[in-house]
C-alpha positions as CSV (number, residue, x, y, z in Angstrom):
1,M,243.5,-109.2,-1.2
2,G,243.7,-110.3,2.1
3,S,243.6,-113.1,4.2
4,L,240.7,-114.3,3.6
5,I,241.6,-115.2,-0.1
6,K,244.5,-117.6,-0.9
7,E,245.2,-118.3,-4.7
8,I,244.8,-121.9,-5.7
9,S,245.4,-123.6,-9.2
10,I,242.3,-123.4,-11.4
11,R,242.3,-127.2,-11.4
12,D,240.9,-127.2,-7.7
13,I,238.5,-125.9,-9.6
14,E,236.0,-129.1,-9.7
15,G,234.9,-129.2,-13.6
16,V,236.9,-127.7,-15.0
17,S,239.9,-128.0,-17.5
18,I,241.7,-126.0,-20.8
19,G,243.6,-127.5,-23.5
20,H,246.1,-125.4,-25.9
21,A,247.1,-125.8,-28.9
22,Q,249.5,-123.5,-31.7
23,D,251.1,-122.9,-34.4
24,D,254.8,-121.2,-33.4
25,R,255.6,-120.0,-37.0
26,A,252.4,-118.7,-37.6
27,K,252.0,-117.2,-34.6
28,T,248.5,-118.4,-33.5
29,G,246.5,-121.0,-31.1
30,V,243.5,-121.8,-29.9
31,S,243.0,-122.4,-25.9
32,V,239.2,-124.5,-24.9
33,I,238.1,-124.1,-21.4
34,Y,236.0,-127.7,-21.2
35,F,233.0,-127.7,-18.2
36,K,232.9,-131.6,-17.4
37,N,229.9,-131.4,-16.0
38,G,228.4,-128.1,-18.1
39,A,228.4,-124.5,-17.1
40,Q,225.8,-121.8,-16.7
41,A,227.2,-118.9,-18.7
42,G,227.1,-114.9,-19.1
43,S,228.7,-112.1,-20.8
44,D,229.6,-109.0,-21.0
45,I,230.8,-107.2,-24.4
46,S,232.3,-103.7,-24.4
47,G,234.8,-103.5,-27.5
48,G,232.6,-102.1,-30.9
49,G,235.0,-104.8,-33.0
50,V,234.0,-108.1,-31.9
51,A,234.5,-111.5,-33.2
52,A,232.0,-114.3,-31.8
53,R,230.4,-117.7,-32.3
54,E,227.2,-118.9,-30.7
55,T,227.0,-116.0,-27.7
56,L,223.4,-115.8,-27.5
57,L,223.7,-118.9,-25.6
58,T,223.9,-116.2,-22.8
59,D,221.8,-114.5,-23.1
60,P,219.2,-114.6,-19.6
61,V,216.1,-114.8,-22.7
62,T,217.6,-117.8,-24.4
63,A,217.0,-121.5,-23.2
64,D,219.5,-122.5,-20.0
65,N,221.1,-125.4,-21.7
66,P,224.7,-125.7,-19.9
67,L,227.5,-125.0,-22.5
68,N,230.5,-127.6,-22.6
69,A,233.4,-125.3,-23.7
70,V,234.0,-121.9,-24.3
71,V,237.1,-121.2,-26.9
72,L,239.7,-118.6,-27.5
73,S,241.5,-118.0,-30.6
74,G,243.6,-116.0,-32.5
75,G,242.6,-115.9,-36.2
76,S,240.3,-112.9,-36.1
77,A,237.2,-114.2,-37.7
78,F,238.9,-116.3,-39.4
79,G,240.0,-117.8,-36.7
80,L,235.6,-119.2,-35.5
81,A,236.5,-122.1,-37.2
82,A,237.8,-123.7,-34.3
83,S,234.7,-124.4,-33.3
84,D,233.7,-127.1,-35.6
85,G,236.5,-129.7,-34.4
86,V,236.2,-128.4,-31.0
87,M,232.4,-129.5,-31.6
88,R,233.8,-132.6,-33.5
89,C,235.4,-133.6,-30.7
90,L,233.1,-133.5,-28.2
91,E,230.6,-134.9,-30.3
92,E,232.9,-138.0,-31.0
93,H,232.6,-138.0,-26.6
94,D,229.4,-138.1,-26.8
95,I,229.2,-134.9,-25.1
96,G,226.4,-132.4,-26.1
97,Y,223.0,-131.6,-25.6
98,D,220.6,-134.3,-26.7
99,T,218.4,-133.3,-29.1
100,G,216.7,-136.9,-29.5
101,Y,218.7,-136.9,-32.7
102,A,222.5,-136.4,-32.3
103,K,224.0,-135.0,-29.5
104,V,224.9,-131.0,-30.0
105,P,227.9,-129.6,-28.4
106,L,227.3,-126.4,-27.2
107,V,230.5,-124.1,-27.3
108,C,230.7,-120.5,-27.3
109,Q,233.9,-118.9,-28.5
110,S,236.1,-115.5,-28.9
111,C,239.1,-114.4,-31.3
112,I,241.7,-112.2,-31.1
113,F,243.2,-110.5,-34.2
114,D,246.8,-112.2,-34.5
115,L,247.2,-111.7,-38.5
116,A,249.4,-108.7,-37.9
117,Y,252.0,-110.8,-36.2
118,G,253.6,-113.8,-37.7
119,R,251.5,-115.1,-41.0
120,S,248.5,-113.8,-41.5
121,D,247.4,-116.5,-43.9
122,V,247.9,-119.3,-41.2
123,R,244.9,-119.1,-38.8
124,P,242.8,-121.8,-36.2
125,D,240.9,-123.8,-37.8
126,A,238.8,-126.8,-37.2
127,A,242.4,-128.8,-36.7
128,M,243.7,-127.1,-34.5
129,G,240.3,-126.8,-32.7
130,Y,239.9,-130.4,-32.3
131,E,243.6,-130.6,-31.1
132,A,243.0,-128.3,-28.2
133,C,239.5,-129.9,-27.6
134,Q,242.0,-133.6,-27.4
135,K,243.8,-131.4,-24.9
136,A,241.6,-129.9,-22.7
137,L,239.4,-133.5,-22.3
138,K,242.4,-135.2,-21.7
139,E,244.2,-132.8,-18.5
140,C,244.1,-129.1,-17.7
141,D,247.1,-127.1,-18.7
142,T,247.8,-124.3,-17.0
143,S,250.9,-122.6,-19.2
144,M,251.3,-119.8,-19.5
145,G,252.4,-117.1,-22.3
146,S,252.7,-117.3,-25.3
147,V,251.0,-120.1,-25.7
148,G,247.2,-121.5,-27.0
149,A,244.9,-118.1,-28.0
150,G,247.8,-115.9,-26.5
151,T,250.4,-117.5,-28.6
152,G,250.0,-114.3,-31.0
153,A,248.7,-111.8,-28.8
154,C,250.6,-108.3,-28.6
155,V,249.8,-104.8,-26.5
156,G,249.9,-100.7,-27.5
157,K,249.4,-101.1,-31.5
158,M,248.7,-97.4,-31.8
159,Y,251.6,-97.4,-34.8
160,G,251.7,-100.6,-35.6
161,I,253.3,-104.2,-34.6
162,K,256.6,-102.3,-34.5
163,Q,256.0,-100.5,-31.7
164,S,254.0,-103.0,-30.0
165,S,255.0,-104.8,-26.7
166,K,254.7,-108.7,-27.0
167,S,251.4,-110.3,-24.6
168,G,249.3,-113.2,-24.5
169,L,247.2,-115.8,-21.9
170,G,246.9,-115.3,-18.1
171,I,245.5,-117.6,-15.6
172,H,244.9,-117.1,-11.9
173,A,242.5,-118.6,-9.1
174,I,241.3,-118.3,-6.0
175,Q,239.7,-119.9,-2.9
176,V,237.6,-118.1,-0.4
177,G,235.6,-120.5,2.4
178,E,234.2,-123.2,-0.8
179,L,234.0,-120.0,-3.0
180,K,237.0,-120.7,-5.9
181,I,237.1,-118.6,-8.3
182,G,238.9,-118.5,-11.8
183,A,239.8,-116.3,-14.9
184,V,241.6,-117.1,-18.2
185,V,242.2,-114.2,-20.2
186,V,244.1,-113.2,-23.3
187,V,245.4,-110.4,-23.5
188,N,245.5,-108.3,-27.1
189,A,244.8,-104.8,-26.4
190,F,244.7,-101.8,-28.1
191,G,245.8,-99.9,-25.0
192,D,248.3,-99.9,-22.5
193,V,248.5,-102.5,-19.9
194,F,249.2,-101.5,-16.0
195,N,249.7,-102.6,-12.9
196,P,246.5,-101.6,-10.9
197,E,247.8,-101.5,-7.5
198,N,251.0,-98.8,-8.1
199,G,249.7,-97.1,-12.0
200,E,252.7,-99.0,-13.3
201,K,252.9,-99.3,-16.8
202,I,253.9,-102.7,-17.9
203,A,253.7,-103.3,-21.0
204,G,252.6,-101.0,-24.6
205,L,253.5,-98.3,-27.2
206,L,257.4,-97.9,-27.6
207,D,259.4,-95.2,-29.4
208,V,260.8,-96.2,-32.7
209,N,263.5,-97.4,-31.2
210,R,261.8,-99.9,-28.3
211,E,263.4,-98.4,-25.5
212,K,261.1,-96.8,-23.5
213,F,257.0,-96.3,-23.1
214,L,255.8,-94.0,-25.0
215,D,252.3,-91.9,-23.4
216,M,249.4,-94.2,-25.6
217,E,246.3,-91.4,-24.6
218,E,248.9,-89.1,-25.8
219,A,249.3,-90.4,-28.9
220,F,245.6,-90.9,-29.4
221,V,244.6,-88.3,-28.7
222,K,247.0,-86.6,-31.3
223,I,246.1,-88.9,-33.6
224,M,242.2,-88.2,-33.4
225,T,242.4,-85.2,-33.8
226,T,241.7,-85.6,-37.7
227,P,239.1,-88.5,-37.4
228,K,240.5,-91.6,-39.7
229,D,239.9,-95.4,-39.5
230,L,242.6,-97.4,-37.1
231,F,242.7,-101.3,-37.9
232,H,240.4,-103.3,-36.3
233,T,243.6,-104.9,-34.5
234,N,242.9,-105.9,-31.4
235,T,240.2,-107.9,-28.4
236,T,240.9,-109.1,-24.9
237,I,238.9,-111.8,-24.4
238,G,238.4,-113.6,-20.4
239,C,236.7,-116.0,-18.9
240,I,235.7,-116.6,-15.2
241,I,235.3,-119.4,-13.9
242,C,233.4,-119.7,-10.5
243,N,232.0,-123.2,-8.5
244,A,229.2,-120.8,-6.8
245,R,225.6,-121.1,-8.2
246,F,224.2,-118.9,-10.3
247,D,221.7,-118.0,-13.1
248,K,222.6,-116.5,-16.7
249,A,221.2,-113.3,-16.0
250,K,223.5,-113.3,-12.4
251,L,226.0,-114.7,-14.9
252,S,225.9,-111.4,-16.8
253,K,226.3,-109.4,-14.2
254,I,229.4,-111.2,-12.7
255,A,230.8,-110.5,-16.5
256,S,230.2,-107.0,-16.1
257,M,231.5,-106.4,-13.0
258,T,234.3,-108.2,-14.4
259,R,235.4,-105.4,-16.9
260,N,236.4,-103.1,-14.1
261,A,239.6,-105.7,-14.6
262,Y,239.5,-104.5,-18.0
263,A,239.1,-100.8,-17.2
264,R,242.0,-100.6,-14.3
265,C,244.7,-102.8,-15.9
266,I,244.1,-101.2,-20.0
267,N,243.5,-97.7,-20.9
268,P,242.5,-97.0,-23.7
269,V,240.1,-100.1,-23.4
270,G,236.5,-100.9,-24.9
271,T,237.2,-98.3,-27.8
272,M,235.6,-99.0,-31.1
273,I,238.6,-100.7,-32.6
274,D,238.2,-103.7,-29.9
275,G,236.1,-106.6,-29.6
276,D,236.9,-107.3,-25.7
277,S,235.1,-109.8,-24.6
278,I,234.7,-111.6,-21.1
279,Y,232.1,-115.1,-20.5
280,A,231.0,-115.7,-17.0
281,C,230.1,-119.6,-16.2
282,S,228.9,-121.3,-13.0
283,V,230.4,-125.0,-13.0
284,G,229.3,-125.9,-9.4
285,D,225.9,-125.2,-6.6
286,V,228.0,-123.0,-3.5
287,I,225.6,-120.2,-2.7
288,S,227.3,-117.5,-2.4
289,D,226.4,-113.2,-3.6
290,V,226.3,-112.0,-6.9
291,N,228.3,-108.8,-6.0
292,V,230.8,-110.3,-3.6
293,V,231.0,-113.5,-6.7
294,G,231.6,-110.3,-9.3
295,M,234.3,-108.1,-7.0
296,L,236.5,-111.3,-6.2
297,S,236.1,-111.7,-10.2
298,S,237.3,-108.1,-11.1
299,R,240.3,-109.0,-9.1
300,V,241.0,-112.1,-10.2
301,M,241.2,-110.8,-13.8
302,E,243.4,-108.1,-12.6
303,K,246.0,-111.1,-11.4
304,A,245.9,-112.9,-14.7
305,I,246.0,-109.9,-17.1
306,Q,249.4,-109.0,-14.9
307,K,250.6,-113.0,-15.5
308,A,249.4,-112.5,-18.9
309,I,252.7,-109.7,-19.6
310,E,254.6,-111.0,-16.8
311,A,254.7,-114.8,-18.4
312,S,255.0,-114.0,-22.4
313,K,258.4,-111.1,-21.4
314,I,260.2,-114.8,-21.9
315,D,259.5,-114.0,-25.8
316,N,260.3,-110.8,-26.3
317,E,263.7,-111.5,-28.0
318,A,262.2,-113.9,-30.7
319,Y,259.5,-111.4,-31.0
320,L,261.5,-108.4,-31.7
321,K,262.8,-110.4,-34.3
322,N,259.6,-111.3,-35.9
323,C,257.6,-108.1,-35.0
324,C,260.4,-105.9,-37.0
325,K,259.5,-107.8,-39.9
326,K,256.4,-106.0,-40.7
């Protein structure tokens, strides 16, 4: 992305910490992105099957109270219970918006559908959310792949779990001068995933023998010739964090520009059977241009998506054993 841009650790963005918790047997989990000094936040929702909590906190017409955390999880809508544990953990540490009667933690959450992989009757709950939040408060965990909310993620699910590819959670961060931008993403897309630099397919729909990729777009056109109700089993959820100072309106614009990364890396994307969502959060006072930050955020998200795939390949053998039970 040019000589002016250098890669950094997301730990280098001051006031941001990540914690993960998961059930490795049930194949589901939670990731908490904690903002030590709070964060202004915007969002962009492009999918039609969303499982989310408190996203109205990111609406430019609501109060400018800073977020304390963004929660990403598995479990579909059941997984929204994880935020109860995150709120309890933050309250115990005296963190939240002071109402004068109690401090109320402000927490947004988005979930992926991972019930088709592992166990469908075990989902992230308050206890798992509490554990992930405790870890985020102690230190920043930069693990990627099948960790936290990425534990049960997979992609290319046109023909179900047996012909899909393992995916997971990815993280990437850059610095340009004083500006720092990081991305955290859980890739659980209905579509295929590509390297946008060369168009190479890196994960997605496989043939019945799991030996080669099928053309997802062609398969999609064929299956939709006769309209049918496909399972809402997909979602790519992500969060951009920057140290530039923006209000919620500009952050929502940054989130919508970041969506270009989804379009360049995933096809199809943003369908009615995806819950694709992006949060954009500001944790600093660096002065920068919203258009530049939006452009760079899209590129950072692209890298995070690719890392989510690459970091999950080590779990392929275990994934085969689990998915072939379905």
